[in-house]
C-alpha atoms as a printed R data frame, in Angstrom:
    type eleno elety resid chain resno       x       y       z
1   ATOM     1    CA   MET     A     1 -34.680 -36.412 -17.015
2   ATOM     2    CA   VAL     A     2 -33.063 -37.988 -13.965
3   ATOM     3    CA   ASP     A     3 -31.351 -35.444 -11.761
4   ATOM     4    CA   ALA     A     4 -27.738 -36.086 -10.794
5   ATOM     5    CA   ILE     A     5 -28.549 -36.640  -7.121
6   ATOM     6    CA   SER     A     6 -31.029 -39.418  -7.866
7   ATOM     7    CA   ALA     A     7 -28.720 -40.934 -10.479
8   ATOM     8    CA   GLY     A     8 -25.842 -40.868  -7.988
9   ATOM     9    CA   GLY     A     9 -27.778 -42.822  -5.393
10  ATOM    10    CA   LEU     A    10 -28.223 -39.845  -3.090
11  ATOM    11    CA   ALA     A    11 -31.984 -39.506  -3.407
12  ATOM    12    CA   ASN     A    12 -32.637 -41.197  -0.073
13  ATOM    13    CA   LYS     A    13 -29.727 -39.582   1.750
14  ATOM    14    CA   ARG     A    14 -29.677 -36.249   3.452
15  ATOM    15    CA   TYR     A    15 -27.856 -33.610   1.418
16  ATOM    16    CA   THR     A    16 -27.332 -29.883   1.663
17  ATOM    17    CA   TRP     A    17 -27.864 -27.194  -0.940
18  ATOM    18    CA   PHE     A    18 -24.076 -27.330  -1.395
19  ATOM    19    CA   SER     A    19 -23.984 -31.001  -2.346
20  ATOM    20    CA   LYS     A    20 -27.015 -30.616  -4.591
21  ATOM    21    CA   PHE     A    21 -25.327 -27.706  -6.357
22  ATOM    22    CA   PHE     A    22 -22.152 -29.691  -7.038
23  ATOM    23    CA   TYR     A    23 -23.926 -32.882  -8.107
24  ATOM    24    CA   ASN     A    24 -25.928 -30.886 -10.630
25  ATOM    25    CA   LEU     A    25 -22.771 -30.213 -12.647
26  ATOM    26    CA   GLY     A    26 -24.174 -29.387 -16.046
27  ATOM    27    CA   GLU     A    27 -25.806 -26.094 -15.225
28  ATOM    28    CA   LYS     A    28 -24.241 -23.992 -12.486
29  ATOM    29    CA   MET     A    29 -20.476 -23.952 -12.848
30  ATOM    30    CA   ILE     A    30 -19.010 -20.451 -12.640
31  ATOM    31    CA   SER     A    31 -16.008 -21.137 -14.887
32  ATOM    32    CA   SER     A    32 -15.541 -22.339 -18.436
33  ATOM    33    CA   GLY     A    33 -12.729 -23.677 -20.555
34  ATOM    34    CA   PRO     A    34 -10.406 -26.664 -20.413
35  ATOM    35    CA   LEU     A    35  -9.771 -27.926 -16.885
36  ATOM    36    CA   GLU     A    36  -6.044 -28.235 -17.596
37  ATOM    37    CA   ASP     A    37  -5.838 -24.499 -18.356
38  ATOM    38    CA   ARG     A    38  -8.012 -23.561 -15.393
39  ATOM    39    CA   LEU     A    39  -5.745 -25.583 -13.100
40  ATOM    40    CA   ALA     A    40  -2.627 -23.991 -14.609
41  ATOM    41    CA   ILE     A    41  -4.054 -20.505 -13.957
42  ATOM    42    CA   ARG     A    42  -4.901 -21.478 -10.367
43  ATOM    43    CA   GLU     A    43  -1.289 -22.599  -9.988
44  ATOM    44    CA   LEU     A    44  -0.131 -19.253 -11.412
45  ATOM    45    CA   VAL     A    45  -2.168 -17.420  -8.760
46  ATOM    46    CA   ASP     A    46  -0.856 -19.813  -6.089
47  ATOM    47    CA   SER     A    47   2.705 -19.109  -7.271
48  ATOM    48    CA   TYR     A    48   2.043 -15.361  -7.066
49  ATOM    49    CA   ASN     A    49   0.620 -15.658  -3.544
50  ATOM    50    CA   ASP     A    50   3.487 -17.889  -2.416
51  ATOM    51    CA   ALA     A    51   6.013 -15.348  -3.718
52  ATOM    52    CA   VAL     A    52   4.226 -12.553  -1.841
53  ATOM    53    CA   MET     A    53   4.195 -14.525   1.408
54  ATOM    54    CA   ARG     A    54   7.893 -15.363   1.048
55  ATOM    55    CA   MET     A    55   8.647 -11.818  -0.152
56  ATOM    56    CA   ASP     A    56  10.476 -13.364  -3.102
57  ATOM    57    CA   GLY     A    57  10.661 -10.674  -5.764
58  ATOM    58    CA   GLU     A    58  12.200 -12.874  -8.454
59  ATOM    59    CA   ALA     A    59   9.470 -15.518  -8.093
60  ATOM    60    CA   TRP     A    60   6.797 -12.780  -8.059
61  ATOM    61    CA   ALA     A    61   8.170 -11.151 -11.219
62  ATOM    62    CA   ASN     A    62   8.377 -14.486 -13.068
63  ATOM    63    CA   ASN     A    63   4.568 -14.691 -13.065
64  ATOM    64    CA   TRP     A    64   4.226 -11.619 -15.302
65  ATOM    65    CA   ARG     A    65   4.744 -10.916 -19.006
66  ATOM    66    CA   ASP     A    66   7.320  -8.169 -19.569
67  ATOM    67    CA   ASP     A    67   4.659  -5.943 -21.186
68  ATOM    68    CA   ALA     A    68   2.010  -6.630 -18.518
69  ATOM    69    CA   THR     A    69  -0.093  -4.003 -16.762
70  ATOM    70    CA   TRP     A    70  -0.630  -3.795 -13.000
71  ATOM    71    CA   GLU     A    71  -3.340  -1.450 -11.755
72  ATOM    72    CA   LEU     A    72  -3.654  -0.497  -8.094
73  ATOM    73    CA   PRO     A    73  -5.978   1.946  -6.305
74  ATOM    74    CA   GLY     A    74  -4.447   5.399  -6.352
75  ATOM    75    CA   ALA     A    75  -1.657   4.413  -8.754
76  ATOM    76    CA   GLY     A    76  -3.621   3.813 -11.934
77  ATOM    77    CA   PRO     A    77  -2.423   1.393 -14.589
78  ATOM    78    CA   ILE     A    78   1.338   0.843 -14.791
79  ATOM    79    CA   THR     A    79   2.541  -0.986 -17.896
80  ATOM    80    CA   GLY     A    80   5.821  -2.835 -18.111
81  ATOM    81    CA   LYS     A    81   7.220  -5.162 -15.474
82  ATOM    82    CA   GLU     A    82  10.336  -2.975 -15.284
83  ATOM    83    CA   ASN     A    83   8.052  -0.107 -14.165
84  ATOM    84    CA   PHE     A    84   5.888  -1.857 -11.567
85  ATOM    85    CA   PHE     A    85   8.363  -4.358 -10.105
86  ATOM    86    CA   PRO     A    86  10.316  -1.639  -8.201
87  ATOM    87    CA   MET     A    87   6.990  -0.434  -6.715
88  ATOM    88    CA   TRP     A    88   6.255  -3.953  -5.480
89  ATOM    89    CA   GLN     A    89   9.738  -4.238  -3.960
90  ATOM    90    CA   GLN     A    90   9.351  -0.914  -2.167
91  ATOM    91    CA   ALA     A    91   5.893  -1.816  -0.835
92  ATOM    92    CA   MET     A    92   7.055  -5.215   0.400
93  ATOM    93    CA   SER     A    93  10.035  -3.680   2.215
94  ATOM    94    CA   ALA     A    94   7.603  -2.125   4.718
95  ATOM    95    CA   PHE     A    95   6.334  -5.514   5.974
96  ATOM    96    CA   SER     A    96   7.686  -8.010   8.471
97  ATOM    97    CA   PHE     A    97   4.963 -10.534   7.580
98  ATOM    98    CA   VAL     A    98   2.404 -10.913   4.807
99  ATOM    99    CA   GLY     A    99  -0.395 -13.477   4.717
100 ATOM   100    CA   PHE     A   100  -1.867 -13.564   1.203
101 ATOM   101    CA   PHE     A   101  -4.727 -15.915   0.300
102 ATOM   102    CA   ALA     A   102  -6.931 -16.099  -2.802
103 ATOM   103    CA   SER     A   103 -10.423 -17.448  -3.406
104 ATOM   104    CA   ALA     A   104 -11.478 -18.056  -6.992
105 ATOM   105    CA   GLY     A   105 -14.343 -16.340  -8.708
106 ATOM   106    CA   PRO     A   106 -15.366 -16.982 -12.310
107 ATOM   107    CA   MET     A   107 -12.685 -17.970 -14.829
108 ATOM   108    CA   THR     A   108 -13.108 -18.069 -18.604
109 ATOM   109    CA   ILE     A   109 -10.565 -19.588 -20.978
110 ATOM   110    CA   ASP     A   110 -10.580 -18.619 -24.666
111 ATOM   111    CA   GLY     A   111  -7.701 -20.306 -26.476
112 ATOM   112    CA   ASP     A   112  -4.436 -18.704 -25.310
113 ATOM   113    CA   LYS     A   113  -6.219 -15.915 -23.440
114 ATOM   114    CA   ALA     A   114  -8.213 -16.008 -20.246
115 ATOM   115    CA   HIS     A   115  -9.938 -13.820 -17.666
116 ATOM   116    CA   ALA     A   116 -10.656 -14.493 -13.996
117 ATOM   117    CA   THR     A   117 -11.822 -12.825 -10.811
118 ATOM   118    CA   TRP     A   118 -10.074 -13.519  -7.506
119 ATOM   119    CA   TYR     A   119 -10.971 -12.418  -3.993
120 ATOM   120    CA   GLN     A   120  -7.912 -11.797  -1.852
121 ATOM   121    CA   GLN     A   121  -7.425 -11.833   1.917
122 ATOM   122    CA   GLU     A   122  -4.320  -9.975   3.075
123 ATOM   123    CA   PHE     A   123  -2.859  -9.900   6.580
124 ATOM   124    CA   LEU     A   124  -0.139  -7.262   6.584
125 ATOM   125    CA   HIS     A   125   2.230  -6.756   9.535
126 ATOM   126    CA   GLN     A   126   4.234  -3.598   9.072
127 ATOM   127    CA   LYS     A   127   7.758  -3.231  10.443
128 ATOM   128    CA   ASP     A   128   6.578  -0.202  12.456
129 ATOM   129    CA   GLY     A   129   4.115  -2.442  14.337
130 ATOM   130    CA   GLY     A   130   0.937  -1.511  12.478
131 ATOM   131    CA   LYS     A   131  -1.320  -4.213  11.074
132 ATOM   132    CA   ARG     A   132  -3.782  -4.164   8.191
133 ATOM   133    CA   ASN     A   133  -6.350  -6.737   7.184
134 ATOM   134    CA   VAL     A   134  -7.490  -6.223   3.619
135 ATOM   135    CA   THR     A   135 -10.099  -7.905   1.467
136 ATOM   136    CA   GLY     A   136  -9.603  -7.153  -2.189
137 ATOM   137    CA   GLN     A   137 -10.633  -8.208  -5.656
138 ATOM   138    CA   TYR     A   138  -8.445  -8.874  -8.677
139 ATOM   139    CA   GLU     A   139  -9.702  -8.800 -12.250
140 ATOM   140    CA   ASP     A   140  -7.054 -10.634 -14.241
141 ATOM   141    CA   ASP     A   141  -6.253 -11.125 -17.900
142 ATOM   142    CA   TYR     A   142  -3.869 -13.944 -18.768
143 ATOM   143    CA   VAL     A   143  -1.943 -15.015 -21.825
144 ATOM   144    CA   LYS     A   144  -0.505 -18.456 -22.564
145 ATOM   145    CA   VAL     A   145   2.951 -18.410 -24.154
146 ATOM   146    CA   ASP     A   146   4.870 -21.585 -25.023
147 ATOM   147    CA   GLY     A   147   2.447 -23.640 -22.932
148 ATOM   148    CA   ARG     A   148   2.695 -21.458 -19.794
149 ATOM   149    CA   TRP     A   149   0.177 -18.976 -18.427
150 ATOM   150    CA   TYR     A   150   1.241 -15.472 -17.334
151 ATOM   151    CA   PHE     A   151  -0.433 -12.373 -15.960
152 ATOM   152    CA   GLN     A   152  -1.022  -9.893 -18.768
153 ATOM   153    CA   LYS     A   153  -3.081  -7.515 -16.635
154 ATOM   154    CA   ARG     A   154  -4.093  -7.398 -12.961
155 ATOM   155    CA   VAL     A   155  -6.532  -4.769 -11.740
156 ATOM   156    CA   TYR     A   156  -6.835  -4.637  -7.953
157 ATOM   157    CA   ASP     A   157  -9.630  -3.059  -5.953
158 ATOM   158    CA   VAL     A   158  -9.821  -2.853  -2.153
159 ATOM   159    CA   LEU     A   159 -13.220  -4.025  -0.919
160 ATOM   160    CA   ASN     A   160 -12.515  -3.587   2.806
161 ATOM   161    CA   SER     A   161  -9.533  -2.549   4.908
162 ATOM   162    CA   GLU     A   162  -9.031  -2.448   8.671
163 ATOM   163    CA   GLU     A   163  -5.948  -1.063  10.432
164 ATOM   164    CA   THR     A   164  -4.617  -1.328  13.953
165 ATOM   165    CA   ASN     A   165  -1.647   0.460  15.480
166 ATOM   166    CA   GLY     A   166   1.248  -1.479  16.987
């Protein structure tokens, strides 16, 4: 069997472990399912993050199914967008700036359902002058309805948090 690096003409060129990993495509990908669906879910997460950064509640809420569940540390699972959306609005009202950035973990598509892990970097500037930098992890379940992906469940866990006073 010819490895992908040799077949791609890279055998005599210097390459890193990174390039070797990505040229050896058949074995080590962390996600599975149709690329079109994986891209659509990435765009859903990007839309969510954009809404958070712009503090746009309507755009944020449009990413969720009405019967979705949002689970946060200390709050437990809250089911129903009408129940958790006011919590989000109240939390966001405390910030003058939010930087919200996601890095993808594994994603698995199974028909009209999917699951993914995301690692989140948050830079939170509170109106009272305090600042928090948070690294978190989302475990998400998605559902595809009429060709569009939505959050069905998001479970958030804080991995690290650092605060400074203003």
